[in-house]
Gaussian input, Z-matrix of N, CA and C with variables (Angstrom, degrees):
# hf/3-21g

backbone

0 1
 N
 C     1     B1
 C     2     B2     1     A1
 N     3     B3     2     A2     1     D1
 C     4     B4     3     A3     2     D2
 C     5     B5     4     A4     3     D3
 N     6     B6     5     A5     4     D4
 C     7     B7     6     A6     5     D5
 C     8     B8     7     A7     6     D6
 N     9     B9     8     A8     7     D7
 C    10    B10     9     A9     8     D8
 C    11    B11    10    A10     9     D9
 N    12    B12    11    A11    10    D10
 C    13    B13    12    A12    11    D11
 C    14    B14    13    A13    12    D12
 N    15    B15    14    A14    13    D13
 C    16    B16    15    A15    14    D14
 C    17    B17    16    A16    15    D15
 N    18    B18    17    A17    16    D16
 C    19    B19    18    A18    17    D17
 C    20    B20    19    A19    18    D18
 N    21    B21    20    A20    19    D19
 C    22    B22    21    A21    20    D20
 C    23    B23    22    A22    21    D21
 N    24    B24    23    A23    22    D22
 C    25    B25    24    A24    23    D23
 C    26    B26    25    A25    24    D24
 N    27    B27    26    A26    25    D25
 C    28    B28    27    A27    26    D26
 C    29    B29    28    A28    27    D27
 N    30    B30    29    A29    28    D28
 C    31    B31    30    A30    29    D29
 C    32    B32    31    A31    30    D30
 N    33    B33    32    A32    31    D31
 C    34    B34    33    A33    32    D32
 C    35    B35    34    A34    33    D33
 N    36    B36    35    A35    34    D34
 C    37    B37    36    A36    35    D35
 C    38    B38    37    A37    36    D36
 N    39    B39    38    A38    37    D37
 C    40    B40    39    A39    38    D38
 C    41    B41    40    A40    39    D39
 N    42    B42    41    A41    40    D40
 C    43    B43    42    A42    41    D41
 C    44    B44    43    A43    42    D42
 N    45    B45    44    A44    43    D43
 C    46    B46    45    A45    44    D44
 C    47    B47    46    A46    45    D45
 N    48    B48    47    A47    46    D46
 C    49    B49    48    A48    47    D47
 C    50    B50    49    A49    48    D48
 N    51    B51    50    A50    49    D49
 C    52    B52    51    A51    50    D50
 C    53    B53    52    A52    51    D51
 N    54    B54    53    A53    52    D52
 C    55    B55    54    A54    53    D53
 C    56    B56    55    A55    54    D54
 N    57    B57    56    A56    55    D55
 C    58    B58    57    A57    56    D56
 C    59    B59    58    A58    57    D57
 N    60    B60    59    A59    58    D58
 C    61    B61    60    A60    59    D59
 C    62    B62    61    A61    60    D60
 N    63    B63    62    A62    61    D61
 C    64    B64    63    A63    62    D62
 C    65    B65    64    A64    63    D63
 N    66    B66    65    A65    64    D64
 C    67    B67    66    A66    65    D65
 C    68    B68    67    A67    66    D66
 N    69    B69    68    A68    67    D67
 C    70    B70    69    A69    68    D68
 C    71    B71    70    A70    69    D69
 N    72    B72    71    A71    70    D70
 C    73    B73    72    A72    71    D71
 C    74    B74    73    A73    72    D72
 N    75    B75    74    A74    73    D73
 C    76    B76    75    A75    74    D74
 C    77    B77    76    A76    75    D75
 N    78    B78    77    A77    76    D76
 C    79    B79    78    A78    77    D77
 C    80    B80    79    A79    78    D78
 N    81    B81    80    A80    79    D79
 C    82    B82    81    A81    80    D80
 C    83    B83    82    A82    81    D81
 N    84    B84    83    A83    82    D82
 C    85    B85    84    A84    83    D83
 C    86    B86    85    A85    84    D84
 N    87    B87    86    A86    85    D85
 C    88    B88    87    A87    86    D86
 C    89    B89    88    A88    87    D87
 N    90    B90    89    A89    88    D88
 C    91    B91    90    A90    89    D89
 C    92    B92    91    A91    90    D90
 N    93    B93    92    A92    91    D91
 C    94    B94    93    A93    92    D92
 C    95    B95    94    A94    93    D93
 N    96    B96    95    A95    94    D94
 C    97    B97    96    A96    95    D95
 C    98    B98    97    A97    96    D96
 N    99    B99    98    A98    97    D97
 C   100   B100    99    A99    98    D98
 C   101   B101   100   A100    99    D99
 N   102   B102   101   A101   100   D100
 C   103   B103   102   A102   101   D101
 C   104   B104   103   A103   102   D102
 N   105   B105   104   A104   103   D103
 C   106   B106   105   A105   104   D104
 C   107   B107   106   A106   105   D105
 N   108   B108   107   A107   106   D106
 C   109   B109   108   A108   107   D107
 C   110   B110   109   A109   108   D108
 N   111   B111   110   A110   109   D109
 C   112   B112   111   A111   110   D110
 C   113   B113   112   A112   111   D111
 N   114   B114   113   A113   112   D112
 C   115   B115   114   A114   113   D113
 C   116   B116   115   A115   114   D114
 N   117   B117   116   A116   115   D115
 C   118   B118   117   A117   116   D116
 C   119   B119   118   A118   117   D117
 N   120   B120   119   A119   118   D118
 C   121   B121   120   A120   119   D119
 C   122   B122   121   A121   120   D120
 N   123   B123   122   A122   121   D121
 C   124   B124   123   A123   122   D122
 C   125   B125   124   A124   123   D123
 N   126   B126   125   A125   124   D124
 C   127   B127   126   A126   125   D125
 C   128   B128   127   A127   126   D126
 N   129   B129   128   A128   127   D127
 C   130   B130   129   A129   128   D128
 C   131   B131   130   A130   129   D129
 N   132   B132   131   A131   130   D130
 C   133   B133   132   A132   131   D131
 C   134   B134   133   A133   132   D132
 N   135   B135   134   A134   133   D133
 C   136   B136   135   A135   134   D134
 C   137   B137   136   A136   135   D135
 N   138   B138   137   A137   136   D136
 C   139   B139   138   A138   137   D137
 C   140   B140   139   A139   138   D138
 N   141   B141   140   A140   139   D139
 C   142   B142   141   A141   140   D140
 C   143   B143   142   A142   141   D141
 N   144   B144   143   A143   142   D142
 C   145   B145   144   A144   143   D143
 C   146   B146   145   A145   144   D144
 N   147   B147   146   A146   145   D145
 C   148   B148   147   A147   146   D146
 C   149   B149   148   A148   147   D147
 N   150   B150   149   A149   148   D148
 C   151   B151   150   A150   149   D149
 C   152   B152   151   A151   150   D150
 N   153   B153   152   A152   151   D151
 C   154   B154   153   A153   152   D152
 C   155   B155   154   A154   153   D153
 N   156   B156   155   A155   154   D154
 C   157   B157   156   A156   155   D155
 C   158   B158   157   A157   156   D156
 N   159   B159   158   A158   157   D157
 C   160   B160   159   A159   158   D158
 C   161   B161   160   A160   159   D159
 N   162   B162   161   A161   160   D160
 C   163   B163   162   A162   161   D161
 C   164   B164   163   A163   162   D162
 N   165   B165   164   A164   163   D163
 C   166   B166   165   A165   164   D164
 C   167   B167   166   A166   165   D165
 N   168   B168   167   A167   166   D166
 C   169   B169   168   A168   167   D167
 C   170   B170   169   A169   168   D168
 N   171   B171   170   A170   169   D169
 C   172   B172   171   A171   170   D170
 C   173   B173   172   A172   171   D171
 N   174   B174   173   A173   172   D172
 C   175   B175   174   A174   173   D173
 C   176   B176   175   A175   174   D174
 N   177   B177   176   A176   175   D175
 C   178   B178   177   A177   176   D176
 C   179   B179   178   A178   177   D177
 N   180   B180   179   A179   178   D178
 C   181   B181   180   A180   179   D179
 C   182   B182   181   A181   180   D180
 N   183   B183   182   A182   181   D181
 C   184   B184   183   A183   182   D182
 C   185   B185   184   A184   183   D183
 N   186   B186   185   A185   184   D184
 C   187   B187   186   A186   185   D185
 C   188   B188   187   A187   186   D186
 N   189   B189   188   A188   187   D187
 C   190   B190   189   A189   188   D188
 C   191   B191   190   A190   189   D189
 N   192   B192   191   A191   190   D190
 C   193   B193   192   A192   191   D191
 C   194   B194   193   A193   192   D192
 N   195   B195   194   A194   193   D193
 C   196   B196   195   A195   194   D194
 C   197   B197   196   A196   195   D195
 N   198   B198   197   A197   196   D196
 C   199   B199   198   A198   197   D197
 C   200   B200   199   A199   198   D198
 N   201   B201   200   A200   199   D199
 C   202   B202   201   A201   200   D200
 C   203   B203   202   A202   201   D201
 N   204   B204   203   A203   202   D202
 C   205   B205   204   A204   203   D203
 C   206   B206   205   A205   204   D204
 N   207   B207   206   A206   205   D205
 C   208   B208   207   A207   206   D206
 C   209   B209   208   A208   207   D207
 N   210   B210   209   A209   208   D208
 C   211   B211   210   A210   209   D209
 C   212   B212   211   A211   210   D210
 N   213   B213   212   A212   211   D211
 C   214   B214   213   A213   212   D212
 C   215   B215   214   A214   213   D213
 N   216   B216   215   A215   214   D214
 C   217   B217   216   A216   215   D215
 C   218   B218   217   A217   216   D216
 N   219   B219   218   A218   217   D217
 C   220   B220   219   A219   218   D218
 C   221   B221   220   A220   219   D219
 N   222   B222   221   A221   220   D220
 C   223   B223   222   A222   221   D221
 C   224   B224   223   A223   222   D222
 N   225   B225   224   A224   223   D223
 C   226   B226   225   A225   224   D224
 C   227   B227   226   A226   225   D225
 N   228   B228   227   A227   226   D226
 C   229   B229   228   A228   227   D227
 C   230   B230   229   A229   228   D228
 N   231   B231   230   A230   229   D229
 C   232   B232   231   A231   230   D230
 C   233   B233   232   A232   231   D231
 N   234   B234   233   A233   232   D232
 C   235   B235   234   A234   233   D233
 C   236   B236   235   A235   234   D234
 N   237   B237   236   A236   235   D235
 C   238   B238   237   A237   236   D236
 C   239   B239   238   A238   237   D237
 N   240   B240   239   A239   238   D238
 C   241   B241   240   A240   239   D239
 C   242   B242   241   A241   240   D240
 N   243   B243   242   A242   241   D241
 C   244   B244   243   A243   242   D242
 C   245   B245   244   A244   243   D243
 N   246   B246   245   A245   244   D244
 C   247   B247   246   A246   245   D245
 C   248   B248   247   A247   246   D246
 N   249   B249   248   A248   247   D247
 C   250   B250   249   A249   248   D248
 C   251   B251   250   A250   249   D249
 N   252   B252   251   A251   250   D250
 C   253   B253   252   A252   251   D251
 C   254   B254   253   A253   252   D252
 N   255   B255   254   A254   253   D253
 C   256   B256   255   A255   254   D254
 C   257   B257   256   A256   255   D255
 N   258   B258   257   A257   256   D256
 C   259   B259   258   A258   257   D257
 C   260   B260   259   A259   258   D258
 N   261   B261   260   A260   259   D259
 C   262   B262   261   A261   260   D260
 C   263   B263   262   A262   261   D261
 N   264   B264   263   A263   262   D262
 C   265   B265   264   A264   263   D263
 C   266   B266   265   A265   264   D264
 N   267   B267   266   A266   265   D265
 C   268   B268   267   A267   266   D266
 C   269   B269   268   A268   267   D267
 N   270   B270   269   A269   268   D268
 C   271   B271   270   A270   269   D269
 C   272   B272   271   A271   270   D270
 N   273   B273   272   A272   271   D271
 C   274   B274   273   A273   272   D272
 C   275   B275   274   A274   273   D273
 N   276   B276   275   A275   274   D274
 C   277   B277   276   A276   275   D275
 C   278   B278   277   A277   276   D276
 N   279   B279   278   A278   277   D277
 C   280   B280   279   A279   278   D278
 C   281   B281   280   A280   279   D279
 N   282   B282   281   A281   280   D280
 C   283   B283   282   A282   281   D281
 C   284   B284   283   A283   282   D282
 N   285   B285   284   A284   283   D283
 C   286   B286   285   A285   284   D284
 C   287   B287   286   A286   285   D285
 N   288   B288   287   A287   286   D286
 C   289   B289   288   A288   287   D287
 C   290   B290   289   A289   288   D288
 N   291   B291   290   A290   289   D289
 C   292   B292   291   A291   290   D290
 C   293   B293   292   A292   291   D291
 N   294   B294   293   A293   292   D292
 C   295   B295   294   A294   293   D293
 C   296   B296   295   A295   294   D294
 N   297   B297   296   A296   295   D295
 C   298   B298   297   A297   296   D296
 C   299   B299   298   A298   297   D297
 N   300   B300   299   A299   298   D298
 C   301   B301   300   A300   299   D299
 C   302   B302   301   A301   300   D300
 N   303   B303   302   A302   301   D301
 C   304   B304   303   A303   302   D302
 C   305   B305   304   A304   303   D303
 N   306   B306   305   A305   304   D304
 C   307   B307   306   A306   305   D305
 C   308   B308   307   A307   306   D306
 N   309   B309   308   A308   307   D307
 C   310   B310   309   A309   308   D308
 C   311   B311   310   A310   309   D309
 N   312   B312   311   A311   310   D310
 C   313   B313   312   A312   311   D311
 C   314   B314   313   A313   312   D312
 N   315   B315   314   A314   313   D313
 C   316   B316   315   A315   314   D314
 C   317   B317   316   A316   315   D315
 N   318   B318   317   A317   316   D316
 C   319   B319   318   A318   317   D317
 C   320   B320   319   A319   318   D318
 N   321   B321   320   A320   319   D319
 C   322   B322   321   A321   320   D320
 C   323   B323   322   A322   321   D321
 N   324   B324   323   A323   322   D322
 C   325   B325   324   A324   323   D323
 C   326   B326   325   A325   324   D324

   B1=1.4501
   B2=1.5276
   B3=1.2792
   B4=1.4613
   B5=1.5232
   B6=1.3313
   B7=1.4582
   B8=1.5123
   B9=1.3231
   B10=1.4600
   B11=1.5163
   B12=1.3589
   B13=1.4624
   B14=1.5214
   B15=1.3256
   B16=1.4648
   B17=1.5159
   B18=1.3324
   B19=1.4564
   B20=1.5135
   B21=1.3269
   B22=1.4600
   B23=1.5370
   B24=1.3395
   B25=1.4621
   B26=1.5165
   B27=1.3313
   B28=1.4686
   B29=1.5297
   B30=1.3283
   B31=1.4674
   B32=1.5258
   B33=1.3266
   B34=1.4567
   B35=1.5167
   B36=1.3335
   B37=1.4699
   B38=1.5267
   B39=1.3200
   B40=1.4615
   B41=1.5208
   B42=1.3257
   B43=1.4678
   B44=1.5260
   B45=1.3448
   B46=1.4605
   B47=1.5225
   B48=1.3187
   B49=1.4633
   B50=1.5217
   B51=1.3458
   B52=1.4572
   B53=1.5222
   B54=1.3111
   B55=1.4671
   B56=1.5237
   B57=1.3277
   B58=1.4678
   B59=1.5303
   B60=1.3051
   B61=1.4613
   B62=1.5257
   B63=1.3395
   B64=1.4659
   B65=1.5319
   B66=1.3135
   B67=1.4652
   B68=1.5305
   B69=1.3239
   B70=1.4625
   B71=1.5313
   B72=1.3121
   B73=1.4752
   B74=1.5249
   B75=1.3577
   B76=1.4674
   B77=1.5210
   B78=1.3287
   B79=1.4603
   B80=1.5262
   B81=1.3250
   B82=1.4626
   B83=1.5203
   B84=1.3162
   B85=1.4678
   B86=1.5206
   B87=1.3212
   B88=1.4754
   B89=1.5213
   B90=1.3129
   B91=1.4541
   B92=1.5150
   B93=1.3236
   B94=1.4600
   B95=1.5303
   B96=1.3106
   B97=1.4603
   B98=1.5216
   B99=1.3496
   B100=1.4585
   B101=1.5230
   B102=1.3389
   B103=1.4755
   B104=1.5206
   B105=1.3325
   B106=1.4525
   B107=1.5227
   B108=1.3262
   B109=1.4594
   B110=1.5178
   B111=1.3270
   B112=1.4644
   B113=1.5310
   B114=1.3134
   B115=1.4666
   B116=1.5257
   B117=1.3277
   B118=1.4745
   B119=1.5271
   B120=1.3266
   B121=1.4594
   B122=1.5274
   B123=1.3424
   B124=1.4637
   B125=1.5285
   B126=1.3324
   B127=1.4589
   B128=1.5158
   B129=1.3323
   B130=1.4642
   B131=1.5315
   B132=1.3316
   B133=1.4623
   B134=1.5229
   B135=1.3106
   B136=1.4557
   B137=1.5202
   B138=1.3304
   B139=1.4570
   B140=1.5343
   B141=1.3168
   B142=1.4603
   B143=1.5197
   B144=1.3074
   B145=1.4532
   B146=1.5319
   B147=1.3349
   B148=1.4819
   B149=1.5266
   B150=1.3233
   B151=1.4688
   B152=1.5378
   B153=1.3393
   B154=1.4608
   B155=1.5265
   B156=1.3277
   B157=1.4630
   B158=1.5223
   B159=1.3503
   B160=1.4535
   B161=1.5245
   B162=1.3316
   B163=1.4453
   B164=1.5247
   B165=1.3398
   B166=1.4685
   B167=1.5225
   B168=1.3252
   B169=1.4572
   B170=1.5328
   B171=1.3309
   B172=1.4603
   B173=1.5097
   B174=1.3512
   B175=1.4549
   B176=1.5231
   B177=1.3240
   B178=1.4660
   B179=1.5299
   B180=1.3157
   B181=1.4702
   B182=1.5198
   B183=1.3409
   B184=1.4604
   B185=1.5222
   B186=1.3308
   B187=1.4665
   B188=1.5240
   B189=1.3357
   B190=1.4527
   B191=1.5220
   B192=1.3209
   B193=1.4598
   B194=1.5224
   B195=1.3173
   B196=1.4669
   B197=1.5189
   B198=1.3000
   B199=1.4554
   B200=1.5161
   B201=1.3542
   B202=1.4635
   B203=1.5172
   B204=1.3480
   B205=1.4596
   B206=1.5279
   B207=1.3211
   B208=1.4684
   B209=1.5162
   B210=1.3199
   B211=1.4649
   B212=1.5215
   B213=1.3339
   B214=1.4653
   B215=1.5172
   B216=1.3238
   B217=1.4560
   B218=1.5249
   B219=1.3370
   B220=1.4592
   B221=1.5246
   B222=1.3349
   B223=1.4487
   B224=1.5222
   B225=1.3301
   B226=1.4692
   B227=1.5280
   B228=1.3434
   B229=1.4645
   B230=1.5168
   B231=1.3227
   B232=1.4653
   B233=1.5300
   B234=1.3344
   B235=1.4743
   B236=1.5185
   B237=1.3299
   B238=1.4588
   B239=1.5225
   B240=1.3175
   B241=1.4585
   B242=1.5219
   B243=1.3235
   B244=1.4676
   B245=1.5250
   B246=1.3233
   B247=1.4613
   B248=1.5257
   B249=1.3329
   B250=1.4610
   B251=1.5159
   B252=1.3333
   B253=1.4608
   B254=1.5218
   B255=1.3202
   B256=1.4545
   B257=1.5248
   B258=1.3350
   B259=1.4641
   B260=1.5265
   B261=1.3302
   B262=1.4629
   B263=1.5102
   B264=1.3320
   B265=1.4601
   B266=1.5048
   B267=1.3211
   B268=1.4531
   B269=1.5257
   B270=1.3292
   B271=1.4603
   B272=1.5208
   B273=1.3284
   B274=1.4588
   B275=1.5237
   B276=1.3414
   B277=1.4694
   B278=1.5280
   B279=1.3475
   B280=1.4671
   B281=1.5237
   B282=1.3237
   B283=1.4567
   B284=1.5316
   B285=1.3504
   B286=1.4567
   B287=1.5149
   B288=1.3249
   B289=1.4555
   B290=1.5252
   B291=1.3271
   B292=1.4652
   B293=1.5224
   B294=1.3392
   B295=1.4516
   B296=1.5233
   B297=1.3175
   B298=1.4555
   B299=1.5236
   B300=1.3128
   B301=1.4648
   B302=1.5298
   B303=1.3305
   B304=1.4543
   B305=1.5265
   B306=1.3070
   B307=1.4639
   B308=1.5071
   B309=1.3166
   B310=1.4574
   B311=1.5148
   B312=1.3560
   B313=1.4524
   B314=1.5113
   B315=1.3460
   B316=1.4619
   B317=1.4998
   B318=1.3306
   B319=1.4583
   B320=1.5234
   B321=1.3126
   B322=1.4564
   B323=1.5077
   B324=1.3173
   B325=1.4601
   B326=1.5196
   A1=109.80
   A2=116.23
   A3=123.01
   A4=110.17
   A5=116.79
   A6=121.32
   A7=108.91
   A8=117.47
   A9=122.62
   A10=112.56
   A11=117.02
   A12=121.12
   A13=109.99
   A14=114.17
   A15=122.27
   A16=106.52
   A17=116.63
   A18=119.32
   A19=110.34
   A20=114.44
   A21=122.20
   A22=104.73
   A23=115.79
   A24=119.28
   A25=109.76
   A26=116.62
   A27=121.34
   A28=113.45
   A29=117.54
   A30=122.58
   A31=108.97
   A32=116.44
   A33=121.36
   A34=112.21
   A35=115.61
   A36=122.70
   A37=104.92
   A38=116.41
   A39=121.42
   A40=109.02
   A41=116.48
   A42=119.85
   A43=108.08
   A44=115.76
   A45=121.39
   A46=110.08
   A47=116.28
   A48=120.85
   A49=111.98
   A50=116.45
   A51=121.01
   A52=108.71
   A53=115.47
   A54=122.48
   A55=109.33
   A56=115.37
   A57=120.76
   A58=111.04
   A59=116.28
   A60=121.65
   A61=112.52
   A62=117.33
   A63=121.61
   A64=113.05
   A65=118.94
   A66=120.74
   A67=110.96
   A68=115.35
   A69=122.23
   A70=107.89
   A71=118.13
   A72=122.79
   A73=110.42
   A74=115.17
   A75=122.44
   A76=107.98
   A77=116.32
   A78=120.22
   A79=109.22
   A80=115.81
   A81=121.10
   A82=108.06
   A83=116.64
   A84=120.46
   A85=112.68
   A86=118.52
   A87=118.05
   A88=113.63
   A89=118.28
   A90=118.51
   A91=113.26
   A92=115.45
   A93=121.07
   A94=108.90
   A95=115.75
   A96=121.83
   A97=108.90
   A98=116.52
   A99=120.73
   A100=111.50
   A101=117.93
   A102=120.97
   A103=109.64
   A104=114.98
   A105=122.25
   A106=109.33
   A107=116.95
   A108=121.50
   A109=109.51
   A110=116.29
   A111=120.69
   A112=111.76
   A113=117.57
   A114=121.12
   A115=112.46
   A116=116.54
   A117=120.39
   A118=112.95
   A119=116.94
   A120=120.26
   A121=113.13
   A122=117.12
   A123=121.30
   A124=109.81
   A125=115.89
   A126=121.73
   A127=111.43
   A128=115.50
   A129=122.34
   A130=103.86
   A131=116.75
   A132=120.56
   A133=110.33
   A134=115.91
   A135=122.49
   A136=107.32
   A137=118.14
   A138=122.00
   A139=110.76
   A140=114.37
   A141=120.47
   A142=109.03
   A143=115.52
   A144=122.89
   A145=107.93
   A146=119.37
   A147=120.62
   A148=114.02
   A149=117.29
   A150=120.88
   A151=112.67
   A152=117.51
   A153=121.38
   A154=109.87
   A155=115.91
   A156=120.69
   A157=107.61
   A158=115.35
   A159=121.16
   A160=109.08
   A161=115.67
   A162=121.69
   A163=108.66
   A164=116.19
   A165=121.37
   A166=110.13
   A167=115.35
   A168=122.40
   A169=107.44
   A170=115.70
   A171=120.01
   A172=109.61
   A173=115.44
   A174=121.23
   A175=107.76
   A176=117.47
   A177=120.55
   A178=113.12
   A179=118.93
   A180=122.15
   A181=113.42
   A182=116.88
   A183=120.54
   A184=111.51
   A185=115.52
   A186=122.55
   A187=110.38
   A188=115.50
   A189=123.04
   A190=106.69
   A191=116.52
   A192=119.94
   A193=110.17
   A194=115.63
   A195=123.26
   A196=106.21
   A197=116.43
   A198=122.16
   A199=107.28
   A200=116.66
   A201=120.34
   A202=114.47
   A203=117.15
   A204=119.50
   A205=109.28
   A206=116.79
   A207=120.71
   A208=114.21
   A209=118.43
   A210=120.72
   A211=110.04
   A212=116.07
   A213=121.07
   A214=112.48
   A215=114.67
   A216=123.83
   A217=104.85
   A218=117.89
   A219=120.72
   A220=111.29
   A221=114.61
   A222=122.01
   A223=106.14
   A224=117.27
   A225=121.66
   A226=110.94
   A227=115.00
   A228=123.06
   A229=107.42
   A230=117.20
   A231=121.63
   A232=114.58
   A233=116.97
   A234=120.35
   A235=114.37
   A236=118.60
   A237=121.67
   A238=110.55
   A239=115.24
   A240=121.31
   A241=109.88
   A242=117.43
   A243=122.08
   A244=109.44
   A245=116.15
   A246=122.62
   A247=107.33
   A248=116.74
   A249=121.31
   A250=110.95
   A251=115.41
   A252=122.63
   A253=106.68
   A254=117.67
   A255=121.13
   A256=113.53
   A257=117.13
   A258=121.28
   A259=112.13
   A260=114.88
   A261=119.65
   A262=108.56
   A263=116.74
   A264=119.31
   A265=112.30
   A266=115.02
   A267=122.54
   A268=108.38
   A269=115.71
   A270=122.10
   A271=110.18
   A272=114.77
   A273=122.30
   A274=107.51
   A275=116.93
   A276=121.88
   A277=108.24
   A278=115.57
   A279=119.16
   A280=111.58
   A281=115.29
   A282=122.01
   A283=105.37
   A284=117.35
   A285=120.04
   A286=111.64
   A287=114.70
   A288=121.75
   A289=108.90
   A290=115.60
   A291=121.99
   A292=108.08
   A293=116.62
   A294=121.75
   A295=109.68
   A296=116.31
   A297=121.54
   A298=106.61
   A299=117.50
   A300=120.41
   A301=112.93
   A302=117.20
   A303=121.31
   A304=112.98
   A305=118.44
   A306=120.12
   A307=111.85
   A308=114.68
   A309=121.97
   A310=107.88
   A311=116.41
   A312=121.20
   A313=108.71
   A314=114.43
   A315=120.70
   A316=108.90
   A317=116.13
   A318=120.80
   A319=107.64
   A320=118.21
   A321=121.92
   A322=109.95
   A323=117.02
   A324=123.32
   A325=109.01
   D1=136.08
   D2=-178.29
   D3=-80.50
   D4=137.87
   D5=177.85
   D6=-81.43
   D7=118.96
   D8=-178.16
   D9=-101.03
   D10=16.88
   D11=179.66
   D12=-129.87
   D13=141.05
   D14=174.30
   D15=-135.89
   D16=151.51
   D17=177.93
   D18=-133.02
   D19=147.75
   D20=175.59
   D21=-133.91
   D22=91.50
   D23=-174.83
   D24=63.88
   D25=-123.21
   D26=-177.54
   D27=-92.03
   D28=9.74
   D29=-179.05
   D30=-114.95
   D31=131.14
   D32=-179.89
   D33=-110.49
   D34=162.55
   D35=170.97
   D36=-131.35
   D37=116.14
   D38=-176.00
   D39=-125.77
   D40=122.48
   D41=176.61
   D42=-75.56
   D43=131.08
   D44=-178.83
   D45=-123.73
   D46=161.77
   D47=179.93
   D48=-69.55
   D49=-46.09
   D50=179.62
   D51=-160.40
   D52=162.66
   D53=-179.80
   D54=-108.62
   D55=165.05
   D56=178.74
   D57=-58.66
   D58=140.16
   D59=-179.74
   D60=-65.80
   D61=-23.86
   D62=-176.07
   D63=-76.24
   D64=-12.09
   D65=-177.20
   D66=-63.93
   D67=144.54
   D68=177.66
   D69=-98.92
   D70=109.42
   D71=-174.64
   D72=-91.06
   D73=142.16
   D74=175.46
   D75=-132.19
   D76=149.64
   D77=176.92
   D78=-74.28
   D79=138.40
   D80=176.40
   D81=-100.06
   D82=135.18
   D83=-177.34
   D84=-88.69
   D85=-58.24
   D86=-177.21
   D87=-146.58
   D88=-13.97
   D89=177.60
   D90=166.17
   D91=159.79
   D92=175.53
   D93=-162.16
   D94=159.68
   D95=-179.37
   D96=-86.79
   D97=125.75
   D98=178.77
   D99=-95.32
   D100=-21.88
   D101=178.93
   D102=-156.92
   D103=140.35
   D104=176.95
   D105=-101.13
   D106=139.39
   D107=175.43
   D108=-83.83
   D109=102.79
   D110=-176.61
   D111=-63.96
   D112=-35.02
   D113=-178.26
   D114=-93.03
   D115=-42.30
   D116=-175.29
   D117=-85.78
   D118=-25.23
   D119=-174.38
   D120=82.50
   D121=-2.92
   D122=177.95
   D123=-85.38
   D124=158.48
   D125=-179.04
   D126=-119.86
   D127=151.28
   D128=168.94
   D129=-96.96
   D130=116.62
   D131=-174.75
   D132=-122.49
   D133=132.65
   D134=175.03
   D135=-90.37
   D136=123.61
   D137=-177.70
   D138=-129.56
   D139=150.00
   D140=177.37
   D141=-158.66
   D142=167.19
   D143=174.47
   D144=-64.87
   D145=141.16
   D146=179.70
   D147=-57.96
   D148=-20.77
   D149=-179.88
   D150=-83.46
   D151=-10.25
   D152=-178.97
   D153=-65.90
   D154=136.96
   D155=179.77
   D156=-94.27
   D157=106.35
   D158=-176.51
   D159=-146.31
   D160=143.26
   D161=175.19
   D162=-122.54
   D163=149.67
   D164=-178.49
   D165=-127.94
   D166=153.29
   D167=174.83
   D168=-150.81
   D169=160.09
   D170=-178.71
   D171=-141.46
   D172=143.98
   D173=168.68
   D174=-138.09
   D175=-168.82
   D176=-175.40
   D177=-66.68
   D178=-15.78
   D179=-179.69
   D180=-87.61
   D181=-26.31
   D182=-177.30
   D183=152.10
   D184=-160.10
   D185=-177.85
   D186=-97.84
   D187=153.67
   D188=174.04
   D189=-127.85
   D190=142.68
   D191=174.68
   D192=-132.27
   D193=144.27
   D194=172.49
   D195=-113.38
   D196=115.37
   D197=179.78
   D198=-102.13
   D199=117.32
   D200=-170.48
   D201=-113.01
   D202=13.49
   D203=174.21
   D204=-145.75
   D205=-175.30
   D206=-174.59
   D207=-96.42
   D208=6.51
   D209=178.25
   D210=-75.83
   D211=152.32
   D212=-177.30
   D213=-74.35
   D214=144.99
   D215=170.16
   D216=-123.78
   D217=132.54
   D218=-176.24
   D219=-123.18
   D220=143.37
   D221=171.31
   D222=-102.74
   D223=115.31
   D224=-174.65
   D225=-115.85
   D226=151.98
   D227=179.92
   D228=-158.32
   D229=144.39
   D230=-178.44
   D231=-60.84
   D232=-31.62
   D233=-173.33
   D234=-110.42
   D235=3.20
   D236=-177.33
   D237=-129.26
   D238=158.42
   D239=176.15
   D240=-66.19
   D241=138.65
   D242=177.35
   D243=-65.56
   D244=135.25
   D245=176.24
   D246=-108.38
   D247=131.54
   D248=-174.77
   D249=-116.46
   D250=137.98
   D251=174.70
   D252=-107.34
   D253=122.46
   D254=-179.75
   D255=-112.73
   D256=-27.38
   D257=-176.34
   D258=-84.52
   D259=146.13
   D260=170.40
   D261=-64.24
   D262=154.14
   D263=176.62
   D264=145.61
   D265=-174.22
   D266=179.15
   D267=-109.39
   D268=135.97
   D269=-175.93
   D270=-130.70
   D271=146.27
   D272=175.41
   D273=-110.44
   D274=133.64
   D275=179.62
   D276=-118.94
   D277=89.13
   D278=179.87
   D279=-85.17
   D280=159.56
   D281=171.47
   D282=-107.46
   D283=128.63
   D284=-177.83
   D285=-60.77
   D286=148.64
   D287=178.73
   D288=-125.56
   D289=150.03
   D290=175.05
   D291=-103.09
   D292=141.67
   D293=179.19
   D294=-126.02
   D295=145.86
   D296=166.29
   D297=-140.61
   D298=-173.17
   D299=-175.96
   D300=-66.45
   D301=-20.52
   D302=-173.62
   D303=-102.67
   D304=-39.72
   D305=-173.09
   D306=-154.42
   D307=178.98
   D308=172.77
   D309=-133.24
   D310=155.91
   D311=176.56
   D312=-157.20
   D313=160.51
   D314=175.74
   D315=-66.70
   D316=145.51
   D317=171.91
   D318=-69.52
   D319=130.27
   D320=179.47
   D321=-87.40
   D322=135.78
   D323=-177.66
   D324=-108.22

């Protein structure tokens, strides 16, 4: 079985079958920050060649991307190993959350 999940610290990349129809998709040109490091000041940034055909959307759970060609898309960070997406498809990029009996919050990086 193929692993459809990758992680870079508190940020994941999960291949999914399809995304919600209500999402508002936009074309991505060459890169954008998916998460800011509140403690470290470092960012998790999604980067690709400007010719790559990719669309992005966001909701309260995280980012979604549609990769429509075979060019690489990479998630880069100063303190973590680069994670690369090579397959066409739809991906969800969640930010990990911490839970306890009283509340929940984003994991701080």
